[in-house]
N, C-alpha and C positions, 0 to 999 in steps of 0.2 A: 496480763492477757486473760480474758474471760473465756471459759470453755462451756459450750452448750452441747450436752449429750443428746443423741437422737435415739429412736427406737431400733436403729440398725447398729449392731455391735461394731465398734471401730469407726463409724462415721460420726465425725465431730465438727461442729461449727465453732469457729474461733472469732473472737472480737478483740483485735489488738487495741491497746490504749493509743489514743490520739491526743496530742498536745497542740492546741491552736491559740492563735492570737490574731491581731489585725493583719499580720503578714501572710497568714496561711496556717499550715500545720506541719507537724512532724509525727511520724509513727515508725515503729520498728515492726515490719510485717513478718520478718523471719529472723530468728536467732537460734542457732543450734543449742546454745546453753539454755535459753528459756524453754524451748521445746522439750529438751531432755529433762529439765526440772518438772515439766508437766507430764512426763511419762510418754512423750511422743518421740520415738526413736527411729527415724528413717534416714538413710544415707541418700540425700537428695543430690542428683548429679546433673540436672539440666533444667533450665528455665525455658518455657515456651510462651509465646505471645501471639494472640490472635486478634483480628479486627473483624467485626461483623458490621457492615455498613448499614443494613436495613433492619428496622424493628421486625420481629417475627421470623428471624433467622434461627433455625433449629439445627443444632449439631449433636448427633447422638442417636442412639445410646451406644457408646463406644467402650471397648476394653481390649486388652491384649491377653492372650492365653499364656499359661505357664509354659516354659520357664521364663518368659519375657514379660510377665504381668507387671503393671505399673501401679504404684501408689501416687496419687495426685493431691496437691494442695492448690486450690483454685481460688482466685479472687478477681473481681471486676475493678479495674482502675479508672474506667470511665463508664458511665451509663449504669444499666441494671439488667440482671438476668434472672430467670427462673432456673434454678439449678436442681437437677433431678438425679438421684442415686438409687440404683436398683440392686438388691442382693441377688446374686446369681450363683451362690455357693450351694451346690447340691447337698441335701440333707440338713441345711441350715434351718433353724426354727423360724427364720424370717425370709426363706427363699421366695423370690418373686415379689416381695414387698418393696416399697419404695418410700423415700422421703423427698420432699421438695422444700426449697428455701429460696428466698430472694437474697441475692448478693448484689450489692451496689457500691458505687463510689461513695455514696452518702452514708450507708449503714456500716461500711468498713468491715463487713464480714468476709470470712474465708471458710472453705469447707475442705475437710480431709476425706478423700475417697480412697479407701484401702484396696489392695488386691482382692479380687473376688467380687467386685461390684462393677456394674456398668454405669456409665455417666453420660448425662446429656445436659445441654443448656439451650434455653430459648431467650433470645434478646427481646427485651421489653421496650426499648427505645432505640433510635438510630445510633450508629457510631459507638459501639461497645468494644472496648479493649479489655481482653482477659489476659491475665498472667497466671501460669500454673507451673509449679515445680513438680518434677517427677523423680522417681528413684530407679528408673530403668530407661534405657534408650528406646526410641521407636524401632519397631521390628515389623516390617510390612507382612512377613509371613505369619505373624502371630496376631495381627490386627483384625478385630472383629467388630461387627455392628449388629445390634438388635433393633428391630422395627420400633420406631418411636411411638407408634399407636397400636402396639400389640394388645389385643383386647383382654388377654389374661392378666396383663399388668395394670390395666385400668388407671392409667395416669391422666389426670386432668391438667392438660397444658394450658387450658383456657385461651386457646388460639385456634381458630378454625382452619386456616390454610397456610401453614408455615412454609417458609422458603427452605428448601432442602437441597443438598448436594446429590449427585448421582449415587454416591455410596450410600447415603442415608435413605434415598428413595428405594433402592434395591435391597435394603436390609431384610433379614429374616426374623421369624418369630423366635422367642427365647427357647421354646420347646424343640425347635429344629436346629438350634445352635450347637456347635461342637465345643462349647464351653467345657473346660476341664478343671473347674474349681470344685473342690470337695471341702465341706465345712470341717474345720479343725485339722486339715491335712496340708493344703497348699495355699491357704489364704491368710 
């Protein structure tokens, strides 16, 4: 498995090995042993699967506050997404900065989104299926959302009028969020 580090501490892009022939392919997308050998040690407890039917569907920027924060490992099993991760850890040297990456069924990439980061995806084609593993269960009382077009984050989604849920439409700015992550403390 190839690891691609980003400029956000702990945010890693993974490229699992894919073995193919005329029948199709095989890949090991997750192995606790392989991840541990790479120094990636999360106790993953749940798989989530989402479908976005239309291109231009934007989900995010989502996170859960501590003590129910989640680490996510995200991949597209069909289609392609622009995946965006924002550092929301107060006092972090990269606070408010983000990275973006294309994850697709074709490029086989996955991304690790640790606790202390907000996460969003924009579908680039119709009928995108995402799978993501998490290390904490969903907790509605800890669920938060930051405005996808927060001007201080300056994220270039490269999509003028995305399709949003009511939750994402009503999201707030990072500076107004009750985010409780502190760099080096609970992230």
